[in-house]
C-alpha positions in Angstrom: 0.0 0.0 0.0 2.8 2.4 0.9 4.6 1.5 -2.3 1.4 2.3 -4.4 0.9 5.6 -2.7 4.6 6.5 -3.3 4.3 5.7 -7.0 1.1 7.7 -7.3 2.6 10.7 -5.5 5.7 10.5 -7.7 3.6 10.4 -10.9 1.6 13.4 -9.7 4.8 15.3 -9.1 6.2 14.3 -12.5 3.1 15.2 -14.5 2.4 18.4 -12.6 -0.7 17.2 -10.7 -1.1 18.8 -7.4 -3.9 19.8 -5.0 -3.4 23.5 -5.6 -4.7 24.9 -8.8 -2.2 26.5 -11.2 -2.4 30.2 -11.4 -3.0 31.5 -14.9 -1.0 34.7 -15.6 -3.0 37.7 -16.5 -2.9 38.8 -20.1 -0.9 41.9 -20.8 -2.8 44.6 -22.6 -2.3 44.5 -26.3 -1.1 47.5 -28.3 -1.6 46.1 -31.7 -3.6 47.9 -34.4 -7.1 46.6 -35.0 -7.6 44.2 -37.9 -8.5 45.7 -41.2 -12.0 44.1 -41.0 -12.7 46.0 -37.7 -11.9 49.3 -39.2 -14.8 51.2 -40.7 -14.2 51.7 -44.4 -16.4 53.5 -46.9 -18.0 51.5 -49.7 -15.7 52.9 -52.3 -12.7 52.0 -50.2 -14.0 48.5 -49.6 -14.6 48.0 -53.3 -11.1 49.4 -54.2 -9.6 46.9 -51.7 -11.5 44.0 -53.1 -10.8 45.0 -56.8 -7.1 45.5 -56.0 -6.9 42.0 -54.5 -8.6 40.5 -57.6 -6.1 42.3 -59.9 -3.1 41.0 -57.9 -4.4 37.5 -58.2 -4.7 37.8 -61.9 -1.4 39.7 -62.7 1.6 41.4 -61.2 1.4 45.1 -60.7 3.7 47.8 -59.4 2.1 50.0 -56.8 1.7 52.9 -59.2 0.4 50.5 -61.9 -2.2 49.1 -59.5 -3.4 52.6 -58.5 -3.6 53.6 -62.2 -5.6 50.6 -63.0 -8.0 51.2 -60.1 -8.4 54.9 -61.3 -9.1 53.6 -64.8 -11.9 51.5 -63.3 -13.4 54.7 -61.9 -12.1 54.8 -58.4 -10.9 58.1 -57.0 -7.2 58.6 -56.4 -7.8 58.4 -52.6 -9.8 55.2 -53.0 -7.2 53.6 -55.3 -4.4 54.4 -52.9 -6.5 53.0 -50.1 -7.0 49.8 -52.1 -3.3 49.5 -52.8 -2.4 50.1 -49.2 -5.0 47.6 -48.0 -3.5 44.8 -50.0 0.0 45.5 -48.9 1.4 47.9 -51.5 
């Protein structure tokens, strides 16, 4: 009986089982920027972002070429630049 109790106690120590609950550290406050999806964007900006992503899947563009293509499609310069920035250009 003592031998079994000793083995169980040893296993509990090895695998971290104890009578006291483990303390979970508090999360530090985050200072990251909100995700793009959580940022309110105008409809024109959203459409420019989506169209820019489509263009980049179809073909390679420079930043200026992508902006020019978006402007050609009817987006304003501000919307085109937003779209290019939103996809990483």
